[in-house]
C-alpha positions in Angstrom: 89.7 14.3 -3.6 92.8 16.3 -4.2 92.7 19.8 -2.9 93.7 22.6 -5.4 96.9 24.5 -4.5 96.9 28.1 -3.4 99.2 29.9 -5.7 100.7 33.4 -5.8 98.7 34.1 -9.0 95.5 33.1 -7.3 96.1 35.3 -4.3 97.1 38.2 -6.6 93.9 37.7 -8.6 91.8 38.0 -5.4 93.6 41.3 -4.6 93.1 42.6 -8.2 89.3 41.9 -7.7 89.4 44.4 -4.9 89.4 42.1 -1.9 91.8 42.3 1.1 93.1 38.8 2.1 91.8 38.1 5.6 93.3 34.7 6.0 94.6 31.8 3.9 94.6 28.2 5.2 94.1 24.7 3.8 93.2 25.5 0.2 90.9 28.3 1.2 91.4 32.1 0.9 89.0 34.5 2.7 88.7 37.9 1.2 87.2 40.8 3.0 85.6 43.9 1.5 87.9 46.9 2.2 85.0 49.4 2.2 84.5 50.9 5.7 81.4 49.5 7.4 81.0 46.6 4.9 81.3 43.2 6.5 81.2 41.3 3.3 83.5 38.3 3.2 84.0 35.7 0.5 85.4 32.1 0.8 87.5 31.4 -2.3 89.1 28.2 -3.5 91.5 27.9 -6.5 89.6 27.4 -9.7 86.5 29.3 -8.5 85.5 32.5 -10.2 86.4 35.4 -8.1 83.7 38.1 -7.8 84.5 41.8 -7.7 84.5 43.5 -4.3 81.9 46.1 -3.6 81.9 49.1 -6.0 83.8 52.0 -4.6 85.7 49.8 -2.2 89.1 51.5 -2.9 88.7 53.2 0.5 90.1 50.8 3.0 88.8 50.8 6.6 91.3 52.1 9.2 92.5 49.9 12.0 93.3 52.5 14.8 96.0 51.5 17.2 96.0 52.9 20.7 99.5 51.7 21.8 102.6 49.7 20.9 101.3 46.5 22.5 98.1 46.6 20.4 100.2 47.1 17.2 102.4 44.1 18.0 99.3 42.0 18.7 97.6 43.1 15.5 100.7 42.3 13.4 101.2 38.9 15.1 97.5 38.0 14.5 97.8 39.1 10.9 100.8 36.8 10.4 99.0 33.9 12.0 95.8 34.6 9.9 97.9 34.3 6.8 99.3 31.0 8.2 102.8 32.3 8.0 105.3 30.7 10.5 108.1 32.8 11.8 110.8 32.0 9.2 108.3 32.5 6.4 107.2 35.9 7.8 110.8 36.9 8.3 111.5 36.1 4.6 108.5 38.3 3.6 109.6 41.1 5.8 113.3 40.9 5.1 114.4 40.1 8.7 117.2 37.9 10.0 116.4 34.4 11.3 114.9 34.6 14.8 114.4 38.4 14.8 110.6 38.3 14.5 110.3 35.8 17.4 112.2 38.2 19.6 109.9 41.1 18.7 106.7 39.1 19.1 107.9 37.7 22.4 108.8 41.3 23.6 112.4 40.3 24.0 113.4 43.0 21.5 111.9 46.3 20.6 112.1 46.9 16.8 113.3 50.0 15.1 110.4 52.0 13.6 111.6 51.1 10.1 111.2 47.4 11.1 107.6 48.1 12.1 106.9 49.7 8.7 108.5 46.7 6.9 106.6 44.2 9.1 103.2 45.9 8.3 104.0 46.2 4.6 105.1 42.6 4.4 101.7 41.6 5.8 99.7 43.9 3.5 99.2 46.9 5.7 100.5 50.4 5.8 101.2 52.5 8.9 99.5 55.9 8.5 99.5 58.9 10.7 96.3 60.8 10.6 95.4 63.9 12.6 92.8 63.2 15.2 92.8 66.4 17.3 95.1 67.2 20.2 94.4 65.8 23.6 93.3 68.3 26.4 96.7 68.3 28.1 98.4 69.3 24.9 95.9 72.1 24.3 96.5 73.3 27.9 100.3 73.3 27.5 100.1 75.2 24.2 97.8 77.8 25.7 100.0 78.2 28.8 103.3 78.5 26.9 101.8 80.9 24.3 100.4 83.1 27.1 103.9 83.2 28.8 105.5 83.9 25.4 103.2 86.9 24.8 104.1 88.4 28.2 107.8 88.0 27.4 107.3 89.7 24.1 105.6 92.6 25.8 108.4 93.0 28.4 111.0 92.8 25.7 109.3 95.5 23.6 108.9 97.7 26.7 112.6 97.4 27.6 113.6 98.1 24.0 111.4 101.2 24.0 112.8 102.3 27.3 116.4 101.9 26.0 115.7 103.7 22.8 113.9 106.6 24.6 116.8 106.9 27.2 119.4 106.9 24.4 118.0 109.9 22.6 
């Protein structure tokens, strides 16, 4: 039995139905509901009717990153889950031949713009979201502001002394 081909239009239709492409391999596309907390997944083959994702699924679940290594691992795994080899991924991202291999093997550290392009080429967006300052930052701010307040008081006092001595 001949397997139906995965086409660009088929994959676009899955996304239009509200699904996030989780992986694509051997005539099968797996869509995941983007709603936070929803674990719903669908196995889709070309020619099948594509159901709509959960209502209200326009809010996509975040994938928090703790460090650079985790970000690289995530993007590498995403490339592999889409069954893209290095040259194919480089074409999607707009990188020169061999560049992605150097990044994934840690032989080269990419510019931030490359990370943004890499994520976008694999269907993700890098977003900065406030999460609250860590205790050390709070302490530094408090200490430096306290010193600044003392300096302002000394400056005002010196200025008053100069002005009162000049009259």
